[in-house]
C-alpha positions as CSV (number, residue, x, y, z in Angstrom):
1,M,0.0,0.0,0.0
2,M,1.3,3.4,-0.9
3,S,1.4,6.2,1.7
4,Y,-0.8,9.2,1.3
5,Y,2.3,11.4,1.4
6,Q,5.7,10.4,0.0
7,Q,7.5,12.2,2.8
8,H,6.1,13.6,6.1
9,V,8.1,16.2,8.0
10,F,7.3,16.8,11.7
11,F,8.5,19.9,13.4
12,C,8.7,19.8,17.2
13,T,7.1,23.0,18.5
14,N,7.1,22.1,22.1
15,Q,7.1,25.0,24.6
16,R,8.6,24.4,28.0
17,N,8.2,27.0,30.8
18,D,10.5,25.4,33.3
19,G,13.8,26.8,32.0
20,R,14.8,23.6,30.1
21,R,15.7,23.9,26.4
22,C,12.7,23.6,24.0
23,C,12.3,23.8,20.3
24,E,9.7,26.6,20.3
25,K,12.1,29.0,22.0
26,A,14.5,28.3,19.1
27,G,12.0,29.5,16.5
28,A,10.4,26.2,15.6
29,S,7.0,27.6,14.6
30,E,8.4,30.3,12.4
31,L,10.7,27.9,10.7
32,R,7.9,25.3,10.3
33,A,5.8,28.0,8.6
34,Y,8.8,28.9,6.4
35,A,9.3,25.2,5.4
36,K,5.6,24.8,4.7
37,A,5.5,27.9,2.4
38,R,8.7,26.9,0.7
39,I,7.4,23.3,0.0
40,K,4.2,24.8,-1.4
41,S,6.0,27.4,-3.6
42,L,8.2,24.6,-5.1
43,G,5.1,22.5,-6.0
44,L,6.1,19.7,-3.6
45,S,3.0,19.8,-1.3
46,G,-0.1,17.6,-1.5
47,K,-1.1,14.0,-2.0
48,G,1.8,11.8,-3.0
49,K,4.3,14.5,-2.2
50,V,5.5,16.2,1.0
51,R,3.5,17.2,4.1
52,V,4.9,19.5,6.8
53,N,3.2,19.2,10.2
54,T,3.5,20.6,13.7
55,A,4.2,18.0,16.3
56,G,4.0,18.2,20.0
57,C,7.0,17.2,22.0
58,L,9.2,14.7,20.2
59,D,11.3,14.3,23.4
60,R,14.5,15.5,21.6
61,C,14.4,19.2,22.7
62,G,17.9,18.9,24.2
63,Q,19.2,18.4,20.7
64,G,16.8,20.9,19.1
65,P,15.2,22.4,17.5
66,V,14.4,19.1,15.8
67,I,12.4,17.7,12.9
68,V,11.9,14.1,11.9
69,V,11.2,13.0,8.3
70,Y,9.2,9.9,7.6
71,P,9.1,7.3,6.2
72,N,12.9,7.2,6.7
73,E,12.7,8.3,10.3
74,T,15.6,10.7,9.7
75,W,16.2,13.2,12.6
76,Y,17.6,16.6,12.0
77,S,18.5,19.6,14.1
78,Y,18.5,23.0,12.4
79,E,19.2,26.6,13.2
80,N,17.9,28.8,10.4
81,Q,16.3,29.1,7.0
82,A,19.5,28.0,5.3
83,D,19.4,24.7,7.2
84,I,15.7,24.2,6.2
85,D,16.5,25.0,2.6
86,E,19.3,22.5,2.6
87,I,17.0,19.8,4.1
88,I,14.4,20.6,1.5
89,E,16.8,20.6,-1.4
90,R,19.0,17.6,-0.5
91,H,16.7,15.3,1.6
92,L,13.2,16.0,0.3
93,I,14.1,16.6,-3.4
94,K,17.3,14.6,-4.0
95,N,16.8,11.9,-1.3
96,E,20.2,12.6,0.2
97,I,20.9,12.7,3.9
98,V,22.2,16.0,5.2
99,S,24.9,14.6,7.4
100,R,25.9,17.8,9.1
101,L,22.4,18.3,10.5
102,L,21.7,14.7,11.4
103,I,21.1,13.6,15.0
104,D,21.1,10.1,16.3
105,K,17.8,8.1,16.3
């Protein structure tokens, strides 16, 4: 059976208020919105293509901000739009792992 989406990108947008590191304080929502708009502008969104979603806590905030790409279950940490662009270009379009942004499963 084929998946509805070829690739599914989940952005952790967890907000912690106890002083511990969290993805939201590192700009996760803004960069998720950027990724979603970029995917759409490239014509990569929709059925059989790429879906960008918000996720609650992915329990990796200490390494964050983080995203996970399925079906490969590839975990990345990122800092800015350039990192997101590289993940889109290399991983989502060319099916290459972006080693410098990779975090352990």
